[in-house]
C-alpha positions as CSV (number, residue, x, y, z in Angstrom):
1,M,89.4,112.0,88.6
2,S,89.4,112.7,92.3
3,N,93.2,112.9,92.1
4,N,93.0,115.8,89.7
5,L,90.4,117.6,91.9
6,S,92.5,117.1,94.9
7,C,95.6,118.5,93.2
8,D,93.5,121.5,92.0
9,F,92.3,122.1,95.5
10,N,95.9,121.8,96.9
11,C,97.4,123.9,94.2
12,K,94.8,126.6,94.7
13,R,95.2,126.5,98.4
14,K,99.1,126.7,98.2
15,K,98.7,129.8,95.8
16,N,96.3,131.4,98.1
17,I,98.5,130.9,101.2
18,S,101.6,132.1,99.3
19,K,99.7,135.2,98.2
20,L,98.5,135.8,101.8
21,K,102.0,135.3,103.1
22,K,103.5,137.8,100.7
23,S,100.8,140.3,101.5
24,Y,101.2,139.7,105.2
25,N,105.0,140.1,105.0
26,K,104.6,143.3,102.9
27,E,102.1,144.7,105.3
28,L,104.2,143.8,108.3
29,K,107.2,145.6,107.0
30,N,104.9,148.6,106.3
31,Y,103.5,148.3,109.8
32,F,107.0,148.3,111.3
33,N,108.0,151.3,109.3
34,V,104.9,153.3,110.1
35,Y,105.0,152.2,113.8
36,K,108.7,153.2,114.0
37,N,107.9,156.7,112.5
38,Y,105.0,157.0,114.8
39,M,107.2,156.2,117.9
40,E,110.0,158.6,116.8
41,V,107.5,161.4,116.2
42,S,105.7,160.7,119.5
43,F,108.9,161.0,121.5
44,N,110.8,163.6,119.5
45,N,108.1,165.9,118.4
46,N,105.0,167.5,119.9
47,N,103.2,167.9,116.7
48,K,99.8,166.4,117.5
49,K,98.5,166.6,113.9
50,L,101.5,164.5,112.6
51,N,101.2,162.2,115.5
52,N,97.5,161.6,114.9
53,K,98.1,161.0,111.2
54,L,100.8,158.5,111.9
55,K,98.5,156.8,114.6
56,K,95.8,156.4,112.0
57,K,98.3,154.8,109.6
58,V,99.5,152.4,112.3
59,I,95.8,151.5,113.1
60,K,95.1,151.0,109.4
61,S,98.1,148.9,108.9
62,N,97.3,146.9,112.0
63,N,93.8,146.3,110.8
64,K,95.1,145.1,107.4
65,L,97.4,142.7,109.3
66,N,94.5,141.5,111.3
67,A,92.4,141.1,108.2
68,I,95.1,138.9,106.6
69,L,95.4,136.8,109.8
70,S,91.6,136.5,109.8
71,S,91.8,135.3,106.2
72,L,94.5,132.7,107.1
73,K,92.3,131.6,110.0
74,R,89.3,131.2,107.7
75,N,91.4,129.3,105.2
76,N,92.6,126.9,108.0
77,I,89.1,126.4,109.3
78,S,87.9,125.7,105.8
79,L,90.7,123.2,105.3
80,N,90.0,121.6,108.7
81,N,86.3,121.3,107.8
82,E,87.2,119.7,104.4
83,I,89.6,117.3,106.1
84,E,86.8,116.4,108.7
85,K,84.4,115.8,105.8
86,Q,86.8,113.6,104.0
87,N,87.5,111.7,107.2
88,R,83.8,111.1,107.7
89,I,83.5,109.8,104.2
90,I,86.5,107.5,104.6
91,N,85.1,106.2,107.9
92,A,81.8,105.5,106.3
93,K,83.5,103.6,103.5
94,T,85.7,101.8,105.9
95,N,82.6,100.7,107.9
96,K,80.8,99.6,104.7
97,I,83.9,97.6,103.7
98,E,84.0,96.0,107.2
99,T,80.3,95.1,107.0
100,Q,80.7,93.6,103.5
101,K,83.8,91.7,104.8
102,K,81.7,90.3,107.6
103,I,79.0,89.2,105.2
104,M,81.6,87.6,102.9
105,N,83.2,85.7,105.9
106,K,79.7,84.5,106.8
107,Q,79.0,83.4,103.2
108,K,82.5,81.7,103.1
109,L,81.7,79.8,106.3
110,N,78.3,78.9,104.9
111,L,79.9,77.7,101.7
112,S,82.4,75.6,103.6
113,N,79.6,74.0,105.6
114,K,77.7,73.3,102.5
115,N,80.8,71.9,100.9
116,K,81.3,69.5,103.9
117,T,77.7,68.4,103.6
118,F,78.1,67.9,100.0
119,K,81.3,65.8,100.5
120,T,79.5,63.7,103.2
121,R,76.5,63.1,101.0
122,N,78.9,62.3,98.1
123,R,80.7,59.8,100.3
124,Q,77.4,58.3,101.3
125,L,76.4,57.9,97.7
126,I,79.8,56.3,96.8
127,F,79.4,53.9,99.8
128,K,75.9,53.0,98.7
129,N,77.1,52.4,95.2
130,E,80.0,50.3,96.5
131,Q,77.6,48.4,98.6
132,K,75.3,47.7,95.6
133,I,78.3,46.4,93.6
134,Y,79.4,44.2,96.5
135,K,75.8,42.8,96.9
136,R,75.5,42.2,93.1
137,N,78.9,40.5,93.0
138,L,78.0,38.4,96.0
139,F,74.7,37.5,94.3
140,Y,76.6,36.4,91.2
141,I,79.0,34.4,93.2
142,M,76.1,32.7,95.1
143,I,74.5,31.8,91.7
144,I,77.7,30.4,90.4
145,L,78.3,28.4,93.6
146,N,74.7,27.2,93.4
147,L,75.2,26.2,89.8
148,I,78.2,24.2,90.9
149,I,77.0,22.7,94.1
150,I,73.5,21.7,92.9
151,P,74.7,19.4,90.2
152,I,77.3,18.0,92.6
153,V,74.6,17.3,95.2
154,I,72.2,15.8,92.6
155,Y,75.0,13.6,91.4
156,M,75.9,12.5,94.9
157,I,72.2,11.7,95.6
158,L,71.8,9.7,92.5
159,Y,75.3,8.0,92.9
160,N,74.4,7.0,96.5
161,R,71.0,5.6,95.5
162,N,72.5,3.5,92.8
163,K,74.9,1.9,95.0
């Protein structure tokens, strides 16, 4: 949507500048013609009435040219202000993105640390389970060995007594 607004603004601006340029060129030609006539009358003729009339036309044409230039200047100032406004908006959004990026990096580091802690605790649990299994198996082996050794010892004691 902002693309369309931007295009509308640019299109209107280009049309306005083109219109001002045409008007300026037309008035500039008129100014040169009037000024040329004024200069010819000033040097060739001593008719003050005609001279004053042409002088007023030159001043009027000059004022129109100055008005067009002022309009172009206002247009440029307006465009410059709009560009500065957009620049401030972009900078604010960029700063916001950078701030969010820093927050995300902190969260990523925090998650990484928690993941390491989780892995360490998980390894500890696995080690404890392996330890329990080892102890249980050792206990079973000890029971089996006792079941085997005790009858043998009893037999030996009894056999040695009988002899």
